[in-house]
Residue frames relative to the residue before (quaternion, step in Angstrom):
aa qw qx qy qz dx dy dz
V 1.0000 0.0000 0.0000 0.0000 0.00 0.00 0.00
Q 0.1035 -0.7809 0.6144 0.0459 3.57 -0.89 0.95
L 0.1721 -0.7764 0.6004 0.0847 3.54 -1.07 0.81
Q 0.0964 -0.7838 0.6134 0.0113 3.54 -0.93 0.96
A 0.1402 -0.8108 0.5672 0.0345 3.53 -0.57 1.23
F 0.0576 -0.7851 0.6167 -0.0011 3.55 -1.12 0.79
G 0.6771 0.5783 -0.3473 0.2940 3.53 -1.36 0.18
G 0.4958 0.6556 -0.4478 0.3519 3.59 1.16 -0.06
G 0.1933 0.7882 -0.5726 0.1167 3.52 -1.25 0.19
L 0.5832 -0.5563 0.4602 0.3723 3.52 -1.34 -0.28
V 0.0698 0.7924 -0.5986 0.0942 3.56 -0.84 0.99
Q 0.4806 -0.6497 0.4960 0.3178 3.58 -1.14 0.56
A 0.6445 -0.5062 0.4084 0.4020 3.50 -1.25 0.45
G 0.7537 0.3376 -0.2763 0.4914 3.53 -0.92 0.98
G 0.5973 0.5863 -0.3360 0.4319 3.52 1.33 -0.29
S 0.4129 -0.6992 0.5413 0.2184 3.52 -1.41 -0.05
L 0.0225 -0.7412 0.6700 0.0334 3.52 -1.30 0.53
R 0.1784 -0.7489 0.6264 0.1222 3.50 -1.30 0.48
L 0.1767 -0.7740 0.6033 0.0751 3.52 -0.75 1.15
S 0.0758 -0.7693 0.6316 0.0594 3.50 -1.18 0.61
C 0.0688 -0.7827 0.6185 0.0125 3.54 -1.18 0.61
A 0.1109 -0.8132 0.5707 0.0261 3.54 -0.65 1.12
A 0.2632 -0.7501 0.5888 0.1462 3.55 -0.95 0.88
S 0.0020 0.7811 -0.6239 0.0264 3.50 -1.12 0.80
G 0.5882 0.5732 -0.4390 0.3644 3.53 -1.32 0.17
R 0.7876 -0.2971 0.2397 0.4837 3.56 -1.20 -0.64
I 0.1262 0.8094 -0.5566 0.1388 3.51 0.18 1.31
S 0.1085 -0.7863 0.6065 0.0454 3.52 -0.84 1.02
S 0.7658 -0.2168 0.1945 0.5734 3.55 0.69 -1.09
I 0.1522 -0.8020 0.5742 0.0628 3.53 -0.19 1.30
G 0.3389 -0.7480 0.5405 0.1831 3.53 -0.85 0.99
I 0.8291 0.0482 0.0358 0.5559 3.52 -0.06 -1.37
M 0.0204 -0.7415 0.6696 0.0381 3.51 -1.17 0.72
G 0.1502 0.8231 -0.5359 0.1126 3.55 -0.93 0.73
W 0.4303 -0.6789 0.5465 0.2349 3.43 -1.44 0.03
Y 0.0603 -0.7626 0.6440 0.0128 3.54 -1.10 0.83
R 0.1443 -0.7909 0.5857 0.1035 3.55 -1.21 0.30
Q 0.0986 -0.7941 0.5994 0.0178 3.52 -1.20 0.56
V 0.1329 -0.7437 0.6496 0.0854 3.49 -1.11 0.82
P 0.6451 -0.5373 0.3637 0.4036 3.60 -1.10 0.55
G 0.8156 0.2517 -0.2021 0.4801 3.51 -0.93 0.97
K 0.7132 0.3831 -0.2474 0.5323 3.55 1.27 -0.08
Q 0.5670 -0.5910 0.4493 0.3568 3.50 -1.28 0.39
R 0.5539 -0.5670 0.4775 0.3790 3.55 -1.22 0.50
E 0.1096 -0.8098 0.5749 0.0405 3.53 -0.96 0.89
M 0.5511 -0.6015 0.4736 0.3319 3.53 -1.20 0.56
V 0.2061 -0.7544 0.6106 0.1248 3.56 -1.00 0.83
A 0.7585 -0.2272 0.2056 0.5751 3.55 0.71 -1.07
V 0.0372 -0.7804 0.6241 0.0095 3.56 -1.05 0.80
M 0.1322 -0.7715 0.6182 0.0721 3.51 -1.25 0.53
W 0.3396 -0.7250 0.5662 0.1962 3.53 -0.88 0.98
S 0.6711 -0.5208 0.3416 0.4020 3.57 -1.21 0.42
G 0.6744 0.4978 -0.3008 0.4549 3.57 1.12 -0.55
G 0.6420 -0.5612 0.3065 0.4230 3.55 1.28 -0.05
L 0.4838 0.6501 -0.4519 0.3730 3.60 1.22 -0.12
T 0.1218 -0.8058 0.5777 0.0467 3.54 -1.01 0.82
K 0.0876 -0.7581 0.6433 0.0616 3.50 -1.30 0.44
Y 0.1289 -0.8012 0.5842 0.0150 3.52 -1.00 1.00
A 0.5028 -0.5783 0.5305 0.3625 3.52 -1.23 0.42
D 0.5987 -0.5854 0.3986 0.3740 3.59 -1.03 0.74
S 0.6570 0.5635 -0.3094 0.3939 3.59 1.00 -0.82
V 0.7605 0.3547 -0.1957 0.5074 3.61 1.20 -0.44
K 0.4101 0.7280 -0.4641 0.2940 3.59 1.25 -0.07
G 0.7964 0.2537 -0.2188 0.5035 3.55 -0.86 0.97
R 0.7310 0.3880 -0.2373 0.5088 3.59 1.23 -0.23
F 0.7619 0.2889 -0.1421 0.5620 3.56 1.09 -0.83
T 0.0765 -0.7843 0.6141 0.0442 3.52 -1.17 0.67
I 0.2121 -0.7741 0.5867 0.1080 3.53 -0.82 1.03
S 0.0270 0.7888 -0.6131 0.0340 3.54 -1.07 0.73
R 0.2049 -0.7784 0.5818 0.1164 3.55 -1.23 0.44
E 0.1778 -0.7075 0.6697 0.1391 3.49 -1.23 0.60
R 0.2621 -0.8394 0.4533 0.1458 3.52 0.14 1.34
A 0.6230 0.5567 -0.3614 0.4140 3.61 0.99 -0.77
K 0.7573 0.3370 -0.1940 0.5246 3.59 1.13 -0.63
N 0.3846 -0.7467 0.4601 0.2878 3.56 1.28 0.18
T 0.4551 0.6689 -0.4398 0.3899 3.53 0.94 0.95
V 0.1363 -0.7589 0.6331 0.0679 3.50 -1.13 0.77
F 0.1809 -0.7847 0.5896 0.0625 3.52 -1.10 0.83
L 0.1067 -0.7523 0.6418 0.1031 3.51 -1.29 0.42
Q 0.1434 -0.7734 0.6145 0.0616 3.55 -0.50 1.20
M 0.0889 -0.8091 0.5808 -0.0092 3.56 -0.59 1.19
N 0.0121 -0.7944 0.6058 -0.0430 3.56 -0.61 1.17
S 0.8256 0.2071 -0.1774 0.4940 3.54 -1.33 0.37
L 0.0876 0.8494 -0.5137 0.0838 3.50 0.95 0.94
K 0.2170 -0.7656 0.5995 0.0854 3.52 -1.19 0.80
P 0.6350 -0.5364 0.3728 0.4124 3.59 -1.11 0.43
E 0.6459 0.5208 -0.3312 0.4493 3.60 1.09 -0.57
D 0.5530 0.5717 -0.4079 0.4483 3.60 1.25 0.02
T 0.4632 0.6849 -0.4551 0.3305 3.59 1.22 -0.16
A 0.3079 0.7198 -0.5552 0.2808 3.55 -0.72 1.10
V 0.4483 -0.5732 0.5658 0.3878 3.51 -1.37 -0.09
Y 0.2343 -0.7882 0.5620 0.0890 3.53 -0.79 1.13
Y 0.1074 -0.7953 0.5961 0.0257 3.56 -0.86 0.99
C 0.2596 -0.7235 0.6083 0.1981 3.53 -1.09 0.68
K 0.1310 -0.7800 0.6100 0.0490 3.52 -1.22 0.61
A 0.0756 -0.7729 0.6288 0.0382 3.52 -1.10 0.72
Q 0.1896 -0.7853 0.5823 0.0911 3.53 -1.05 0.77
Q 0.1449 0.7332 -0.6479 0.1473 3.51 -0.73 1.17
G 0.7473 -0.1443 0.0589 0.6460 3.50 0.40 1.25
H 0.7930 0.1367 -0.0322 0.5928 3.55 0.32 -1.28
E 0.4532 -0.6340 0.5391 0.3194 3.52 -1.35 0.12
Y 0.1104 -0.7810 0.6139 0.0310 3.55 -0.99 0.89
W 0.1649 -0.8014 0.5714 0.0639 3.58 -0.99 0.90
G 0.4025 -0.6739 0.5550 0.2753 3.53 -1.17 0.60
Q 0.6884 -0.5311 0.3358 0.3622 3.52 -1.32 0.13
G 0.5395 -0.6257 0.4148 0.3813 3.60 1.16 -0.26
T 0.0336 -0.7700 0.6369 0.0190 3.54 -1.11 0.70
L 0.4082 -0.7517 0.4754 0.2056 3.56 -0.82 1.04
V 0.0718 -0.7569 0.6488 0.0324 3.56 -0.94 0.96
T 0.0315 -0.7950 0.6051 -0.0277 3.52 -0.76 1.13
V 0.1033 -0.7929 0.6003 0.0157 3.56 -0.71 1.14
S 0.2100 -0.7985 0.5568 0.0911 3.54 -0.59 1.16
S 0.4327 -0.7091 0.4974 0.2500 3.56 -1.08 0.75
């Protein structure tokens, strides 16, 4: 399974970005898909995940600002990020779980103050 993430970039504080991540390859039944982020010197942290049944979980720091969604037919997961803050600056990675865990290559989100 390969994951390709898109949508990062530079945005001013208060702005919005939408990340997308498409899974391809030997896909049978992807369970969890989600987004994580990492800044230099810190551990990668969960941002938002969605189970195949639709249940979602968000980091406290993004609740009310970020929304995760999935298009199951296309094995794609999205992250709508609104009211962005400088502390949201990070490399964002998508992850999919189908037995094993698979990671995308990461996309950089930079929020300027």
